[in-house]
Backbone bond lengths (Angstrom), bond angles and torsions (degrees), N, CA, C in turn:
res aa  C-N    CA-C-N  psi(-1)  N-CA   C-N-CA  omega(-1)  CA-C   N-CA-C  phi
1 M - - - 1.458 - - 1.529 111.50 -
2 R 1.342 117.17 -37.00 1.458 119.18 179.85 1.514 110.78 -62.92
3 R 1.362 116.70 -38.45 1.460 120.44 -179.30 1.530 110.07 -66.42
4 L 1.332 116.85 -42.50 1.455 119.82 179.19 1.518 110.79 -65.23
5 A 1.318 116.41 -40.59 1.465 119.72 179.11 1.528 110.56 -62.47
6 A 1.331 116.20 -38.65 1.466 119.59 179.41 1.516 111.29 -63.83
7 V 1.323 115.81 -39.92 1.463 119.52 179.19 1.525 110.69 -66.05
8 L 1.320 116.56 -46.19 1.454 119.78 -179.48 1.517 111.12 -63.53
9 L 1.325 116.66 -38.88 1.451 120.24 176.88 1.515 110.32 -62.54
10 A 1.337 116.11 -43.29 1.465 119.99 179.73 1.518 110.76 -63.68
11 A 1.327 117.12 -35.79 1.459 120.05 -176.80 1.519 112.33 -72.16
12 F 1.328 116.80 -30.21 1.454 118.63 -170.72 1.534 112.99 -119.69
13 H 1.350 117.19 15.13 1.461 117.61 -176.39 1.516 112.22 -77.91
14 F 1.342 118.26 -14.62 1.451 119.94 176.28 1.531 109.10 -72.20
15 A 1.299 116.31 145.83 1.459 119.86 -179.00 1.525 110.49 -65.52
16 A 1.319 116.32 130.59 1.462 120.52 -179.77 1.526 109.46 -71.92
17 A 1.322 116.66 129.63 1.453 122.56 178.19 1.517 107.92 -161.21
18 A 1.319 116.23 165.64 1.457 119.93 179.12 1.520 109.65 -68.41
19 A 1.321 116.21 137.23 1.454 120.70 177.73 1.521 109.27 -64.17
20 D 1.316 116.18 143.67 1.455 122.47 -178.27 1.532 109.38 -84.88
21 P 1.333 118.59 115.95 1.468 119.88 179.72 1.521 112.66 -57.27
22 A 1.336 116.84 -33.39 1.464 119.71 179.64 1.523 110.67 -65.48
23 T 1.329 116.46 -40.36 1.468 120.09 178.34 1.519 110.43 -67.56
24 E 1.324 117.07 -39.01 1.458 119.98 177.13 1.533 110.48 -61.80
25 A 1.317 116.44 -41.91 1.466 120.15 178.45 1.525 110.94 -64.60
26 Q 1.320 116.47 -39.63 1.468 120.48 177.49 1.526 110.81 -63.30
27 A 1.331 116.29 -39.71 1.467 120.42 179.47 1.520 110.71 -63.65
28 V 1.327 116.87 -45.87 1.466 120.63 -179.59 1.520 110.27 -63.07
29 A 1.332 116.97 -43.58 1.460 120.38 179.86 1.522 111.24 -63.11
30 A 1.337 117.14 -40.04 1.470 120.64 178.75 1.524 110.54 -65.09
31 L 1.324 116.65 -41.85 1.466 120.16 177.92 1.525 110.71 -62.40
32 E 1.309 117.34 -44.48 1.463 121.16 -177.19 1.523 112.30 -64.15
33 R 1.327 117.45 -34.50 1.467 119.07 179.92 1.520 113.02 -93.40
34 G 1.334 117.14 3.52 1.457 121.10 177.07 1.511 114.12 72.61
35 D 1.311 117.43 30.74 1.467 122.56 -179.05 1.525 108.56 -94.18
36 T 1.324 116.14 89.05 1.464 120.79 -175.59 1.524 113.28 -60.13
37 P 1.348 120.30 -47.63 1.479 118.94 -179.85 1.527 112.68 -58.59
38 A 1.335 117.33 -42.06 1.460 119.87 -179.14 1.532 111.13 -69.07
39 F 1.318 117.35 -38.05 1.463 120.79 178.14 1.521 110.16 -65.83
40 R 1.329 116.50 -43.23 1.464 121.28 177.93 1.527 110.61 -59.11
41 A 1.336 117.03 -45.86 1.463 121.69 -178.69 1.529 111.43 -65.75
42 A 1.316 116.59 -38.84 1.468 119.47 -179.97 1.525 111.13 -67.57
43 L 1.337 117.47 -39.72 1.459 120.37 177.66 1.521 111.42 -63.32
44 L 1.336 116.53 -38.91 1.459 119.78 177.11 1.529 110.52 -64.41
45 S 1.324 116.66 -40.95 1.466 120.03 178.01 1.527 110.96 -62.35
46 L 1.325 116.24 -41.57 1.463 119.94 178.27 1.520 111.13 -64.36
47 A 1.334 117.22 -39.69 1.460 120.54 178.61 1.528 110.66 -64.64
48 R 1.324 116.57 -39.96 1.467 119.87 179.75 1.522 111.52 -69.08
49 A 1.315 116.53 -30.32 1.460 120.10 179.19 1.515 112.36 -79.28
50 S 1.333 116.31 -19.51 1.459 120.00 -177.66 1.529 109.35 -138.73
51 T 1.340 118.03 -107.22 1.461 122.23 177.39 1.522 109.46 -140.66
52 L 1.307 116.25 164.62 1.460 120.68 173.74 1.518 111.17 -61.34
53 D 1.317 116.88 -38.40 1.460 120.33 178.94 1.528 110.92 -59.93
54 D 1.332 116.45 -43.98 1.459 120.11 178.95 1.524 110.97 -64.26
55 A 1.323 116.42 -39.88 1.468 120.09 -179.73 1.523 111.07 -67.33
56 A 1.338 116.58 -37.97 1.472 119.82 177.64 1.520 110.59 -65.97
57 A 1.330 116.67 -40.38 1.467 120.21 178.31 1.523 110.47 -65.97
58 F 1.332 116.67 -40.09 1.469 119.78 177.20 1.525 110.26 -62.53
59 F 1.338 116.83 -42.41 1.470 120.73 177.45 1.524 110.52 -55.48
60 A 1.325 116.50 -50.11 1.461 120.32 -178.38 1.522 111.14 -62.67
61 D 1.329 116.94 -43.07 1.467 120.32 179.72 1.526 110.85 -61.73
62 A 1.334 116.43 -46.86 1.462 120.68 -176.94 1.523 111.45 -64.29
63 V 1.327 116.20 -43.26 1.467 120.07 -179.77 1.522 110.43 -64.75
64 E 1.317 116.80 -42.96 1.462 120.63 -176.19 1.515 113.19 -70.74
65 R 1.343 118.03 -17.92 1.465 119.97 179.18 1.523 113.12 -78.87
66 L 1.319 118.45 -18.80 1.458 120.00 -178.85 1.526 109.67 -66.20
67 P 1.330 118.11 132.73 1.472 120.93 -174.53 1.527 114.11 -55.52
68 G 1.315 117.48 -44.38 1.462 119.56 -179.79 1.513 112.26 -62.44
69 N 1.321 115.88 -37.85 1.459 119.81 178.60 1.529 111.31 -69.45
70 R 1.333 116.19 -38.88 1.470 119.44 178.48 1.525 110.55 -62.29
71 A 1.328 116.63 -41.95 1.466 120.01 -178.16 1.516 111.41 -64.97
72 F 1.346 116.83 -43.83 1.462 118.62 179.89 1.519 110.41 -69.33
73 R 1.327 117.09 -38.57 1.467 120.11 179.69 1.528 110.47 -62.73
74 A 1.324 116.99 -38.02 1.465 119.97 178.54 1.525 110.45 -62.92
75 R 1.322 116.29 -40.04 1.469 119.62 178.64 1.533 110.28 -67.25
76 F 1.327 116.62 -41.04 1.462 121.29 178.08 1.528 110.87 -63.39
77 D 1.334 117.23 -45.87 1.470 121.00 -179.40 1.524 111.28 -64.58
78 A 1.342 116.33 -37.36 1.468 119.34 178.90 1.524 110.45 -65.21
79 A 1.328 116.42 -40.45 1.463 119.89 177.77 1.524 110.46 -66.01
80 L 1.327 116.05 -39.96 1.464 120.95 -178.24 1.525 111.12 -64.24
81 A 1.327 116.70 -35.21 1.461 120.68 -178.07 1.521 112.88 -87.50
82 G 1.334 117.15 -12.91 1.447 121.21 -174.03 1.514 114.22 -95.44
83 P 1.337 116.49 -161.40 1.471 121.03 -176.80 1.519 114.05 -79.88
84 L 1.328 118.20 -3.96 1.466 122.54 178.87 1.532 111.81 55.01
85 A 1.308 114.59 57.17 1.467 120.87 176.29 1.520 108.76 -95.01
86 P 1.333 118.27 122.21 1.471 119.60 179.15 1.522 110.44 -55.88
87 P 1.323 118.32 137.02 1.462 121.35 -177.78 1.526 112.01 -63.21
88 A 1.321 115.17 154.52 1.463 119.97 174.37 1.525 108.94 -61.08
89 G 1.314 116.22 143.02 1.453 120.32 179.35 1.511 114.31 87.76
90 Q 1.341 116.81 8.27 1.465 118.70 -178.87 1.532 112.01 -62.75
91 D 1.338 116.89 -22.67 1.461 119.80 -179.13 1.521 112.38 -70.53
92 R 1.324 116.68 -9.22 1.464 120.08 177.51 1.514 112.16 -83.59
93 Y 1.344 117.08 -2.42 1.461 120.99 -174.24 1.529 111.27 -122.10
94 L 1.309 115.14 146.74 1.458 123.11 173.37 1.523 107.86 -120.66
95 F 1.330 116.93 121.47 1.462 121.62 176.82 1.534 108.59 -86.66
96 V 1.315 116.50 114.82 1.461 122.38 179.14 1.528 108.06 -105.23
97 F 1.319 116.34 115.21 1.462 122.28 -178.13 1.529 109.84 -93.55
98 V 1.321 115.37 125.48 1.466 121.68 179.69 1.527 107.11 -102.99
99 P 1.333 118.11 108.65 1.465 120.89 -170.64 1.526 113.54 -73.94
100 G 1.311 114.71 159.20 1.453 121.51 -177.85 1.521 113.15 -87.01
101 W 1.310 113.64 -172.38 1.469 123.05 -173.51 1.527 110.90 -62.54
102 L 1.323 116.13 133.93 1.460 123.76 175.46 1.527 111.74 55.80
103 Y 1.329 116.20 39.99 1.465 120.11 -175.08 1.518 112.72 -68.31
104 R 1.306 118.36 -22.36 1.470 120.21 175.59 1.533 110.92 -88.55
105 T 1.314 117.45 -42.66 1.459 121.79 -179.18 1.527 111.42 -66.15
106 N 1.336 116.50 -37.60 1.460 120.71 -175.46 1.528 110.78 -130.34
107 P 1.328 118.14 68.21 1.471 120.28 -177.71 1.525 113.39 -65.63
108 D 1.348 117.17 -21.04 1.461 119.45 179.68 1.524 112.49 -63.00
109 S 1.335 117.89 -17.90 1.458 121.06 179.32 1.522 112.08 -71.57
110 G 1.335 116.54 -16.48 1.452 120.40 -175.80 1.510 113.36 86.75
111 A 1.330 117.05 1.67 1.461 120.88 -176.54 1.518 113.09 -66.74
112 D 1.335 117.31 -17.68 1.466 120.25 179.92 1.530 113.16 -85.32
113 F 1.333 116.55 -1.81 1.471 121.97 177.86 1.531 112.48 59.11
114 A 1.324 118.45 23.50 1.467 120.01 -178.82 1.526 111.26 -58.73
115 R 1.320 117.50 -43.39 1.462 120.52 -177.52 1.523 111.74 -68.10
116 P 1.341 120.28 -51.67 1.471 118.83 177.96 1.520 113.19 -60.00
117 R 1.315 118.10 -36.89 1.468 120.13 178.74 1.525 110.41 -64.24
118 R 1.317 115.73 -40.72 1.458 120.29 179.53 1.531 110.97 -66.83
119 V 1.330 117.19 -43.64 1.462 121.85 -179.40 1.528 110.76 -61.80
120 L 1.327 117.10 -47.26 1.463 119.62 -176.78 1.528 111.78 -72.46
121 A 1.330 116.78 -38.55 1.472 119.08 178.56 1.524 110.48 -61.25
122 A 1.327 117.77 -38.01 1.455 121.30 179.73 1.520 111.87 -65.62
123 R 1.329 117.01 -21.43 1.460 121.43 179.65 1.525 112.02 -98.83
124 G 1.309 116.79 9.21 1.448 120.24 174.28 1.508 116.23 92.91
125 Y 1.317 117.62 5.45 1.460 120.24 176.97 1.533 109.89 -78.25
126 A 1.323 116.63 146.14 1.461 121.47 173.40 1.526 108.02 -84.45
127 V 1.337 116.78 124.91 1.470 120.94 -176.37 1.521 109.59 -128.82
128 Q 1.319 114.55 153.34 1.471 120.83 179.28 1.522 108.08 -153.83
129 L 1.317 116.52 142.03 1.461 122.00 176.53 1.520 109.42 -96.20
130 A 1.318 116.76 128.64 1.461 120.91 174.83 1.525 108.65 -75.13
131 E 1.307 116.60 125.14 1.464 121.02 -179.36 1.530 109.27 -87.08
132 I 1.327 116.02 103.03 1.458 120.89 177.14 1.522 108.65 -126.26
133 D 1.310 115.98 164.72 1.457 122.16 179.46 1.532 108.20 -66.87
134 E 1.324 116.93 121.87 1.459 119.41 -175.31 1.527 112.85 -65.24
135 N 1.339 117.54 -19.39 1.457 120.44 179.66 1.530 111.19 -128.00
136 G 1.317 116.82 23.06 1.454 120.16 178.87 1.517 111.50 -73.44
137 T 1.320 116.98 161.51 1.457 119.93 175.25 1.525 109.29 -68.93
138 V 1.308 115.98 160.91 1.464 120.06 178.36 1.526 110.25 -58.54
139 E 1.337 116.65 -42.20 1.461 120.21 -177.45 1.526 111.77 -66.17
140 A 1.325 117.32 -44.79 1.462 120.79 -179.00 1.525 110.67 -64.85
141 N 1.321 116.92 -43.90 1.462 119.88 -179.91 1.522 111.72 -70.08
142 G 1.320 117.06 -34.11 1.463 119.60 176.60 1.515 111.47 -62.69
143 D 1.322 116.67 -42.56 1.464 120.67 178.29 1.528 111.15 -65.47
144 A 1.344 116.43 -43.43 1.465 120.17 179.83 1.521 111.17 -64.67
145 L 1.332 116.78 -39.74 1.460 120.14 179.10 1.524 110.91 -66.34
146 A 1.320 116.84 -41.37 1.466 119.94 178.60 1.524 110.75 -59.10
147 A 1.326 116.59 -42.37 1.469 119.90 179.44 1.525 110.91 -64.38
148 G 1.334 116.89 -41.33 1.455 120.10 179.49 1.515 112.20 -66.33
149 L 1.324 117.01 -39.66 1.461 120.54 179.38 1.526 111.38 -69.89
150 A 1.322 116.80 -33.54 1.464 119.55 176.96 1.522 110.67 -62.69
151 R 1.328 115.98 -37.32 1.467 119.25 178.98 1.527 111.62 -67.05
152 L 1.332 117.17 -27.20 1.465 120.82 179.93 1.524 112.76 -77.45
153 A 1.325 117.70 -5.59 1.464 120.40 -179.96 1.521 111.09 -60.67
154 G 1.330 117.21 -27.85 1.456 120.56 -179.91 1.507 113.99 -89.31
155 D 1.334 117.78 4.79 1.453 121.59 -177.31 1.526 112.47 -70.85
156 G 1.315 116.91 -27.42 1.457 121.25 -179.42 1.512 114.18 94.17
157 R 1.340 117.52 -15.81 1.452 121.19 178.05 1.532 109.51 -102.66
158 R 1.324 115.37 155.03 1.457 119.97 175.45 1.523 108.46 -85.43
159 I 1.315 115.60 147.48 1.464 121.73 -171.98 1.525 110.71 -100.04
160 V 1.334 115.34 131.24 1.464 122.19 167.55 1.519 106.54 -110.09
161 L 1.319 116.50 109.86 1.461 121.71 179.47 1.525 109.65 -84.45
162 V 1.318 116.49 138.30 1.462 121.94 175.75 1.521 107.16 -130.16
163 S 1.324 116.62 116.56 1.469 120.62 -177.75 1.517 109.61 -123.22
164 T 1.318 115.43 159.37 1.458 119.96 177.21 1.519 110.95 -139.12
165 S 1.322 116.28 142.63 1.454 123.94 170.32 1.536 112.29 55.11
166 K 1.327 118.23 -120.79 1.466 121.50 -178.77 1.525 112.10 -61.18
167 A 1.332 117.50 -27.46 1.462 119.93 177.94 1.523 112.14 -68.33
168 G 1.340 117.84 -14.56 1.455 120.67 177.64 1.519 112.66 -59.91
169 P 1.342 118.62 -58.83 1.466 118.61 178.18 1.522 112.83 -64.89
170 E 1.319 117.97 -28.11 1.466 119.99 176.81 1.527 110.90 -66.49
171 T 1.325 115.91 -41.61 1.463 120.40 178.00 1.517 110.90 -68.51
172 Q 1.314 116.78 -41.20 1.460 120.45 178.01 1.528 110.53 -60.59
173 L 1.318 116.52 -42.15 1.466 120.75 178.32 1.524 110.62 -65.13
174 A 1.339 117.56 -41.64 1.465 121.11 179.22 1.523 110.90 -63.34
175 L 1.316 117.12 -40.33 1.464 120.55 179.10 1.521 110.81 -65.03
176 D 1.308 116.70 -39.26 1.464 120.40 176.03 1.527 110.68 -61.64
177 R 1.325 116.35 -42.85 1.464 120.69 178.21 1.537 110.70 -60.41
178 L 1.331 116.67 -46.69 1.461 121.02 -179.12 1.524 111.10 -64.64
179 Q 1.334 116.60 -41.88 1.461 120.24 -179.54 1.523 111.23 -62.69
180 R 1.321 117.03 -45.02 1.471 120.52 -178.68 1.536 111.13 -66.65
181 A 1.340 116.42 -27.94 1.464 120.27 179.30 1.530 112.17 -87.75
182 G 1.328 117.29 -1.06 1.456 120.90 -178.31 1.512 113.22 67.32
183 N 1.340 116.50 32.39 1.463 120.89 -174.29 1.526 111.37 -128.57
184 A 1.343 115.71 41.18 1.460 119.39 -175.75 1.517 113.11 -119.81
185 A 1.329 118.50 9.49 1.466 120.55 -174.77 1.522 112.60 -63.90
186 H 1.337 117.30 -25.21 1.464 120.09 -177.80 1.523 113.09 -86.09
187 I 1.325 118.22 -1.62 1.462 121.35 178.54 1.523 108.28 -89.62
188 A 1.339 116.71 111.67 1.466 121.28 -177.25 1.514 112.69 -87.58
189 A 1.334 117.45 -38.86 1.458 120.16 -173.22 1.525 110.49 -156.27
190 W 1.319 114.02 157.67 1.465 121.90 173.94 1.524 107.49 -133.29
191 V 1.331 115.83 122.31 1.464 122.10 174.80 1.521 107.55 -103.46
192 N 1.312 115.89 109.93 1.458 123.86 -175.92 1.527 108.91 -99.11
193 I 1.344 116.44 104.79 1.464 121.21 -176.09 1.537 109.23 -98.75
194 G 1.326 115.14 104.84 1.461 120.44 178.04 1.507 113.72 53.80
195 G 1.319 117.33 40.99 1.460 120.83 -175.11 1.526 113.69 -70.23
196 L 1.320 115.88 141.74 1.473 121.49 178.06 1.527 108.72 -85.59
197 L 1.320 117.25 56.95 1.461 121.42 -170.13 1.520 112.52 -63.24
198 N 1.321 116.49 -32.85 1.465 121.06 178.00 1.527 111.35 -109.34
199 G 1.335 115.73 25.23 1.455 120.10 -178.14 1.521 111.70 78.78
200 T 1.312 115.39 -170.69 1.463 120.36 179.67 1.522 110.49 -144.92
201 P 1.331 117.75 138.43 1.464 119.72 174.42 1.520 113.29 -58.30
202 L 1.336 117.84 -19.83 1.471 119.66 175.56 1.521 110.74 -62.88
203 A 1.334 115.92 -41.41 1.467 118.91 177.73 1.529 110.28 -64.78
204 D 1.335 116.71 -39.77 1.474 119.75 176.21 1.529 109.88 -58.94
205 H 1.333 114.87 -42.88 1.471 121.19 -177.81 1.526 111.15 -60.82
206 W 1.323 117.10 -46.32 1.460 120.71 -175.73 1.528 113.41 -86.74
207 D 1.323 116.56 -9.20 1.469 119.99 177.09 1.522 111.85 -91.15
208 A 1.333 116.82 -6.60 1.462 121.48 -178.14 1.532 110.47 -91.86
209 W 1.317 116.24 146.63 1.461 121.88 176.32 1.526 109.06 -75.07
210 P 1.366 119.37 138.08 1.465 127.45 6.45 1.529 114.53 -94.44
211 R 1.347 116.86 2.05 1.464 118.55 -177.85 1.531 111.99 -64.13
212 R 1.326 115.54 -25.33 1.471 119.01 177.72 1.523 110.19 -59.19
213 W 1.312 116.62 -38.05 1.468 121.33 179.97 1.528 110.46 -67.18
214 L 1.340 116.92 -40.35 1.459 120.42 178.48 1.526 110.83 -66.18
215 A 1.340 116.81 -40.58 1.462 120.35 178.30 1.518 110.75 -63.37
216 A 1.333 116.37 -39.13 1.464 119.92 179.78 1.520 111.04 -63.31
217 L 1.327 117.07 -39.14 1.455 120.51 177.98 1.528 111.17 -65.16
218 A 1.326 115.91 -45.92 1.467 119.89 -179.16 1.520 111.39 -63.48
219 F 1.318 117.09 -40.45 1.464 120.10 -179.21 1.522 111.61 -72.91
220 A 1.315 116.45 -34.42 1.458 119.19 177.23 1.529 110.28 -63.21
221 F 1.323 116.34 -36.16 1.460 120.84 178.09 1.532 110.68 -62.24
222 M 1.354 116.53 -32.01 1.473 121.04 178.89 1.523 111.78 -88.09
223 G 1.327 116.71 -2.85 1.451 120.00 -178.63 1.517 113.59 83.70
224 H 1.336 117.33 23.80 1.460 121.96 -178.17 1.518 111.10 -121.41
225 G 1.332 115.66 158.03 1.449 122.26 167.77 1.521 109.80 -94.66
226 T 1.334 117.33 -179.36 1.466 121.36 -175.10 1.528 112.96 -116.28
227 E 1.338 118.24 15.16 1.463 119.89 -178.92 1.530 111.10 -60.37
228 S 1.323 116.51 -32.31 1.463 119.57 -177.99 1.528 111.78 -63.28
229 I 1.341 117.09 -31.95 1.461 119.81 -179.35 1.523 109.90 -62.95
230 G 1.323 116.45 -45.39 1.459 119.95 179.09 1.515 112.97 -60.22
231 S 1.331 116.05 -32.76 1.472 119.02 -178.92 1.520 112.52 -75.39
232 M 1.341 117.28 -10.75 1.469 121.28 179.68 1.524 112.84 -103.56
233 T 1.320 118.40 4.39 1.460 120.22 179.99 1.520 110.44 -67.50
234 T 1.314 115.89 152.94 1.461 119.47 -177.55 1.525 111.75 -65.53
235 G 1.329 117.33 -34.25 1.458 119.20 179.46 1.520 112.31 -60.86
236 V 1.318 116.30 -43.77 1.471 121.23 -179.16 1.518 111.20 -70.17
237 R 1.311 117.16 -49.67 1.468 120.38 -173.66 1.535 112.11 -72.57
238 R 1.312 118.01 -38.22 1.462 119.05 179.96 1.523 111.44 -67.43
239 A 1.319 117.13 -29.56 1.461 119.55 176.96 1.528 111.28 -69.08
240 R 1.334 117.05 -33.73 1.460 121.36 -178.11 1.523 113.16 -83.44
241 F 1.324 116.94 -30.32 1.466 121.56 -171.06 1.529 113.88 -51.75
242 P 1.353 119.49 -47.47 1.470 118.70 -177.10 1.524 113.43 -68.47
243 E 1.326 118.05 -18.46 1.457 121.14 -176.83 1.530 112.70 -81.05
244 L 1.323 117.21 -20.54 1.458 121.15 -169.97 1.526 111.12 -84.76
245 R 1.317 115.59 139.19 1.459 122.15 -178.81 1.519 110.18 -121.50
246 L 1.324 116.01 140.13 1.456 121.41 177.72 1.530 109.46 -97.60
247 P 1.326 117.01 154.39 1.466 119.80 177.55 1.523 110.84 -59.73
248 P 1.326 119.21 131.37 1.462 120.85 179.22 1.525 110.32 -63.90
249 G 1.315 115.80 138.73 1.458 120.20 179.46 1.514 114.38 87.53
250 M 1.329 117.60 -12.19 1.459 120.02 178.15 1.528 109.74 -73.62
251 L 1.330 116.76 136.94 1.460 121.45 175.72 1.525 108.94 -79.26
252 A 1.329 116.59 126.02 1.466 121.71 176.62 1.523 108.39 -117.56
253 V 1.320 115.81 124.16 1.469 122.18 -178.68 1.518 108.21 -123.31
254 T 1.325 116.39 122.88 1.463 121.00 172.70 1.523 108.93 -99.86
255 Y 1.329 115.57 131.69 1.461 122.55 179.00 1.520 106.22 -120.47
256 I 1.337 116.82 115.41 1.464 119.26 -171.84 1.517 110.79 -142.32
257 G 1.332 115.91 144.11 1.445 121.28 174.66 1.520 110.58 -88.23
258 A 1.339 115.91 151.76 1.463 121.32 177.40 1.524 108.04 -136.13
259 P 1.328 117.24 82.62 1.465 119.88 -174.84 1.521 113.76 -86.14
260 R 1.314 115.38 153.09 1.460 120.57 163.06 1.527 107.23 -81.58
261 A 1.311 117.08 163.74 1.466 120.75 -175.25 1.524 111.83 -55.96
262 A 1.330 116.78 -42.06 1.458 120.29 -177.20 1.521 112.57 -70.59
263 E 1.348 117.30 -14.07 1.456 121.25 -177.18 1.525 112.87 -96.32
264 V 1.312 117.63 -4.63 1.460 120.85 -179.39 1.519 109.56 -69.33
265 S 1.323 116.68 131.85 1.460 121.21 -177.18 1.524 110.74 -69.61
266 P 1.330 118.14 155.70 1.471 120.78 -176.48 1.524 113.37 -53.82
267 G 1.320 117.78 -39.51 1.458 119.71 -177.59 1.510 114.64 -70.82
268 A 1.333 117.50 -13.84 1.461 121.19 -177.88 1.527 113.06 -108.85
269 R 1.321 117.81 -3.58 1.467 120.28 -171.81 1.526 113.69 -63.89
270 D 1.322 116.72 -45.90 1.459 118.67 -178.43 1.525 111.22 -62.85
271 D 1.339 116.20 -42.73 1.457 119.95 -179.67 1.529 110.87 -68.26
272 Y 1.316 116.67 -38.08 1.466 120.73 176.11 1.530 110.04 -57.38
273 A 1.328 116.61 -44.31 1.465 121.03 -178.64 1.525 111.39 -65.75
274 I 1.340 117.81 -35.71 1.469 121.08 178.79 1.521 110.41 -65.72
275 I 1.340 116.85 -39.64 1.459 120.81 -176.99 1.521 111.84 -81.34
276 A 1.337 118.06 -22.42 1.463 123.03 -172.71 1.528 114.77 -48.97
277 P 1.320 121.10 -41.93 1.470 118.99 -179.79 1.525 114.01 -61.81
278 H 1.335 117.60 -14.08 1.462 121.40 -178.63 1.520 112.47 -96.82
279 G 1.344 117.24 -8.29 1.455 119.13 177.06 1.512 112.93 131.77
280 P 1.338 117.24 -178.43 1.472 120.99 -179.34 1.515 110.74 -63.43
281 N 1.334 115.84 138.37 1.463 120.38 -173.68 1.521 110.06 -149.46
282 D 1.337 115.06 171.73 1.468 120.73 -178.91 1.518 112.50 -104.55
283 G 1.333 116.96 10.45 1.454 121.04 -177.24 1.514 112.77 97.01
284 M 1.336 117.16 -0.47 1.452 120.82 176.83 1.527 111.96 -144.78
285 T 1.330 116.74 -32.75 1.464 119.75 -179.94 1.519 109.72 -144.52
286 L 1.320 116.10 153.91 1.459 120.43 172.19 1.525 109.29 -63.80
287 L 1.320 116.84 140.12 1.460 120.51 -174.29 1.532 111.96 -58.50
288 A 1.307 117.29 -44.46 1.469 120.02 -178.70 1.515 111.58 -63.32
289 D 1.325 116.53 -31.29 1.463 120.77 -173.79 1.521 113.62 -75.96
290 A 1.326 117.79 -8.81 1.467 120.56 -178.89 1.522 112.54 -94.27
291 L 1.330 117.70 -8.26 1.456 120.64 -172.41 1.533 112.45 -79.62
292 V 1.332 114.83 144.74 1.460 122.09 169.87 1.523 105.71 -100.73
293 P 1.339 118.70 107.33 1.466 120.26 -173.74 1.523 113.81 -57.29
294 Q 1.328 118.37 -30.70 1.466 121.21 -177.42 1.530 112.81 -81.41
295 G 1.333 117.62 -3.57 1.453 120.15 -171.71 1.509 114.08 -113.41
296 V 1.334 115.40 -164.97 1.456 122.65 175.68 1.524 108.39 -112.11
297 T 1.327 115.51 159.23 1.466 119.98 -173.80 1.514 110.98 -133.67
298 V 1.339 115.20 137.13 1.461 122.88 171.17 1.527 106.88 -112.13
299 V 1.317 116.44 121.66 1.467 122.09 178.17 1.522 108.75 -101.50
300 E 1.325 115.59 128.46 1.468 121.05 174.99 1.526 108.37 -104.46
301 R 1.322 114.98 97.33 1.464 119.38 179.11 1.533 109.68 -63.58
302 G 1.312 115.68 138.64 1.457 120.28 176.10 1.510 115.25 88.32
303 L 1.339 117.63 -10.57 1.457 120.56 178.49 1.530 109.58 -106.12
304 D 1.335 115.75 148.60 1.457 119.48 178.49 1.531 109.74 -105.51
305 H 1.304 116.40 -159.72 1.468 122.54 -173.02 1.525 113.28 -61.37
306 Y 1.324 117.12 -20.81 1.463 120.94 -174.33 1.535 113.29 -102.47
307 F 1.330 118.10 -2.72 1.462 123.36 169.95 1.538 112.95 49.27
308 A 1.324 115.94 52.28 1.464 120.15 -178.64 1.521 110.18 -83.88
309 A 1.340 116.30 69.58 1.457 121.89 179.76 1.522 109.89 -94.54
310 A 1.327 116.44 145.41 1.467 120.37 -179.56 1.528 111.05 -64.04
311 D 1.327 116.91 -31.77 1.464 121.13 -178.64 1.533 111.36 -105.56
312 L 1.318 116.62 36.29 1.465 120.71 -174.34 1.519 112.41 -57.73
313 D 1.324 117.95 -39.62 1.464 119.68 -178.85 1.527 111.28 -60.21
314 R 1.328 116.79 -42.15 1.467 119.77 177.93 1.523 110.99 -65.43
315 R 1.303 117.21 -38.56 1.470 119.87 179.39 1.529 110.90 -65.38
316 I 1.317 116.51 -38.26 1.463 120.07 177.54 1.526 110.26 -61.26
317 A 1.321 115.82 -49.52 1.460 119.94 -179.09 1.522 111.45 -65.49
318 A 1.328 117.23 -38.61 1.464 120.64 -179.77 1.519 111.30 -66.47
319 L 1.318 117.08 -38.42 1.465 120.09 179.73 1.527 110.36 -66.34
320 A 1.333 117.02 -43.26 1.467 120.27 177.96 1.520 110.54 -61.96
321 Q 1.332 116.22 -42.64 1.458 120.60 -179.97 1.527 110.83 -63.97
322 A 1.346 117.01 -43.01 1.461 120.55 -179.68 1.523 111.47 -63.94
323 V 1.323 116.66 -36.96 1.469 120.41 178.44 1.525 110.30 -63.19
324 L 1.328 117.51 -49.40 1.460 120.55 -178.30 1.528 111.77 -67.76
325 E 1.323 117.39 -35.54 1.459 119.28 177.04 1.525 110.93 -66.08
326 T 1.338 116.22 -37.48 1.462 119.79 178.05 1.520 110.84 -66.80
327 L 1.325 116.58 -41.12 1.467 119.76 176.92 1.524 110.85 -62.92
328 A 1.330 117.01 -40.53 1.466 120.29 179.20 1.527 110.38 -65.55
329 A 1.328 117.47 -38.17 1.462 120.57 -178.90 1.521 111.70 -67.52
330 R 1.332 116.67 -24.08 1.460 119.69 179.14 1.521 111.02 -74.44
């Protein structure tokens, strides 16, 4: 009960007032031009003027109104409602899953992508797990991933990257490395699932003294260091974000949950409350900070960072199908 009370307090501690139409217009304009800092700031202003729930709903509404997002969402919804038949030509693609933080130590989090890999493999998709350091820094893992993806250029298949959480900025960094080296032609798409592209206030929270000392003790007990936490702070990641470039022509899809406070799952409630003073979030990252401005976005209202949906297997298959259908339509 204390945890639930903390979440509800975090959701409604902003003073209730009418939302400012000017701020809403600024938020929409920032989203349309891909200005992440301005969109993040506008969402925080909206939350302070009303509630986090209202700001999360506004985020979902604004994202879903963009034409590119509507078109991809329609394809995703059609696949979700249909027979879920893998598109023709699926054998030309290899789905490479980039796992999240501590995916070996804590597989129950879903960071190892075991379930999506199993679902897609059963439907005939070619899948592969990218072997990266489960507790490496974003920079180290980004470099290692870039090297691994470069080696796949000779595979003959086009690559669909699927990353989650901390693997989001690692994948973004790897794509930038490949693009600058002129070695990204084989990358067809990137599916960014709740990526911490601009870091997370959680890392800021645990990187600050004296909590840094507590985190070091907990990680030492697991046999890990804490360098990875520093690499996920908002100061570090937000400074790098504008510098990174994606391969031109690559399809980028962001898949993100936008929960109300009461919809946050038990395992995400404490983290949601920590991030709440910074704006609407999914229990791990601020909603605005997960977006790829050059791409399209699917918002799952009511789901948080862990996507505990009853029909998750169908959503996994529908998302893969929508990605390949979009690539075929291009």
